C-alpha positions in Angstrom: 0.0 0.0 0.0 1.4 3.4 -0.9 -0.1 5.3 2.0 1.1 5.2 5.6 -0.2 6.3 8.9 0.5 10.0 9.5 0.6 10.9 5.8 -1.3 13.9 4.4 -3.7 12.8 1.6 -6.1 14.5 -0.8 -9.5 13.0 -1.3 -10.3 12.7 -5.0 -13.6 10.8 -5.2 -16.7 10.7 -2.9 -18.9 13.1 -0.9 -15.9 14.7 0.8 -13.9 15.3 -2.4 -14.7 19.0 -2.6 -14.3 20.9 -5.8 -11.2 21.9 -7.8 -10.9 25.2 -6.1 -10.6 23.8 -2.5 -9.5 20.2 -2.5 -10.1 18.2 0.7 -7.0 17.1 2.6 -6.5 15.3 5.9 -4.1 13.2 7.9 -4.3 9.4 7.8 -5.3 8.1 11.3 -5.5 4.4 10.6 -4.7 1.8 7.9 -6.9 -1.2 7.4 -4.7 -3.2 5.0 -6.8 -6.3 4.9 -9.8 -4.3 3.6 -7.6 -1.9 1.5 -9.1 1.1 3.4 -7.9 4.1 5.4 -9.4 6.4 8.0 -8.7 10.1 7.3 -9.1 12.9 9.9 -12.2 14.9 9.2 -13.3 12.9 6.2 -16.4 10.6 5.9 -17.8 11.7 9.3 -20.9 9.9 10.5 -23.0 10.1 13.6 -23.5 7.2 16.0 -26.6 7.6 18.1 -26.0 6.5 21.7 -28.7 5.3 24.0 -28.5 6.6 27.6 -26.6 4.2 29.8 -24.7 4.2 33.1 -21.5 5.1 31.4 -23.2 7.8 29.2 -26.3 9.0 31.2 -27.4 11.6 28.6 -27.0 9.6 25.4 -26.6 11.7 22.3 -24.7 11.6 19.1 -21.1 10.7 18.6 -19.3 12.0 15.5 -16.6 9.7 14.1 -14.7 9.1 10.9 -15.4 6.0 8.8 -13.0 4.2 6.5 -12.7 5.1 2.8 -11.0 3.2 0.0 -7.3 3.9 -0.5 -7.9 4.2 -4.2 -10.0 7.4 -3.6 -7.0 9.4 -2.2 -3.7 10.7 -3.5 -0.6 11.4 -1.4 -0.2 15.2 -0.8 3.0 16.8 -2.1 3.9 20.0 -0.1 6.0 21.5 -2.9 3.2 21.0 -5.5 0.5 21.8 -2.9 -1.8 19.1 -4.3 -2.4 15.3 -4.4 0.1 13.6 -6.7 1.0 10.2 -8.0 4.1 8.7 -6.4 7.0 6.5 -7.3 9.7 4.7 -5.4 13.5 5.2 -5.8 16.8 4.9 -3.9 18.2 8.2 -2.7 21.9 9.1 -2.6 22.3 7.5 0.9 20.9 4.2 -0.4 17.5 4.4 1.4 14.3 3.7 -0.5 12.0 6.7 -0.6 8.7 7.8 -2.1 8.9 10.7 -4.6 6.5 13.0 -6.4 6.1 12.1 -10.1 5.3 15.7 -10.9 8.2 17.6 -9.4 10.6 14.9 -8.2 10.6 15.9 -4.5 11.2 13.2 -1.9 8.1 12.4 0.2 9.6 10.3 3.0 11.9 7.3 3.5 10.5 3.8 3.3 13.6 1.9 4.5 17.0 2.4 6.3 20.0 3.4 4.3 21.8 0.5 2.6 25.3 1.3 1.1 24.8 -1.3 -1.5 22.2 0.9 -3.3 23.9 4.2 -2.6 24.3 6.3 -5.8 27.8 7.6 -6.4 
């Protein structure tokens, strides 16, 4: 999966996609790899109605984020300031990293540095 916990992503499809003037972005809170879904902060919010109980004597509505498909988001590139497609490459230290296909900026390391793959 090309998205990790803590990444900033842009939602491209769905009710929370927004329009082209103001794209919707958020931070990834959880990864559900088995279902190929992610939970994004502030995206796909639903209300869970709670019945009054001893723990919660007043009841009410609880707002929470639900999972969306990972195919509906793009990784956010800070230099392009939008969601972009990504690739993987080895940097000069030999660590594998993700990079923006649009501008070529590095978007975070995926592995430790390995001298075997260092570029000279």
